C-alpha positions, 0 to 999 in steps of 0.5 A: 569804984565804978559801982560806988561812983555811979551808985550802980547795982552789981546785978547790972553788967558792964561793957568791956571796951577793946581797941580792935577785933583781935582783942576778942581772943583772950576774952571769949571762948569762941569767935563765930563766923557771925561774930566775925561778920558783925565785927567786920561790918560795924567795928569800930562803932556803936555795936556791943556783942554779948559772947560766952566769956573766958575765965580771965573776965571777972564775974563782977564785970558780968554780974556773975553771968557766963557772958561778956558784953564787948565793944570796939569804940570808934572815937579817936580819944577812946582808941588812944586811951585803950591803946595806951593802957593796953588792957580791956576797960570795963566802962559804963556811961558817966552818970549816976545809975538810972539818970539821963545819959551824958553826951558832953563832958560838961554833962559829966562834970555837972552830974559827977562833980569831984567824984571823978578826978579827970574828964576827957574832953572829946566833944559831943557824942556823935551817936547820942544814944548808947550802943546797940547790944546784941547777944550771940550766945545762942541765936542772935538776939537784940537785948538793947536797941541803940545807935546801930539800927536793927535793920542794918544788922539783919542786912548782914546776918539775917533775922534777929530775935527780939526779947519778949517784953515780959522778959525782965532779966538784966542780960546787958546794960540799959535793961532796967525798967527805970533808966535814962530818967530825968528828975522831972516826971516824963510821960511817954505817949498817952494823955498829956499831963497838966501844969507847966509841961515841956514837949519833946517832939521828933519834928516840928509839932502841929500844935504847941498851945499849952506847952511851957517849952518845946524841944524839937529833936530833928527839924526834918524828922530824921531819927538819926539826928533825933537820937543824937539830940535826945539826951541833951534835949531831955536835960534842957527840959529837966533844968527848967523845973517843969511839972512834967515832960511829955514825949511823943512816940516816934516811928519804931523804925531805924533809930526810932526803936532806940529812941522809943526804948529810952523814952519808955524806960525814962517814963517808968513809974519810980 
């Protein structure tokens, strides 16, 4: 049902959500010391770990891959749901595949409508961007930057490998070239497009001349605040029927890495 409602291709793996670290034992082959350190530091929270899976995990969840992406969410409603159903839940973001991620229940209702019978109201997402995805199948490798900064991860386990940008494999959710995209064409860096253009800026821009609308992600230029506001700001600009959205790159540090990743994929040529 997930794939049908989202129009999600089955080559894109899902994240399995569990209530606590002890739930790993039935889902993965081995729990390494590195896994234990990361889980002890960042779970519950927005870190997804990719680990070699046990046979109990269906291949449709992992897109046929031998590894499974697992996360322990920290939202009390998500925790209550997981403890009520008493089984791991494979769950993606509640939007159509490839479109802007939702950060409120209203975003879900606007996009999915009657395709889902129930939407749980848990308030606005606290992190804004999705979880960081880290593979521990071999050496620790960043698959998707997200709400846990890579610098914080490296402070716990040491150096983490980054994927080569030429590697086009879909090893985790959120790795498709075109993703998180609004209906309005989004341009990321480079020359400003012409026409009625909306500006997406980290902090207050020095010049807003020629822009039809401006969204400031963080008045102080804080990337944590900016990440929280990113998708809602894109949705507001997208609703204005502009000719284009122009997004300025942010510093590639902390959550800026995740913000730039989302904007880069949202701007990919359709």
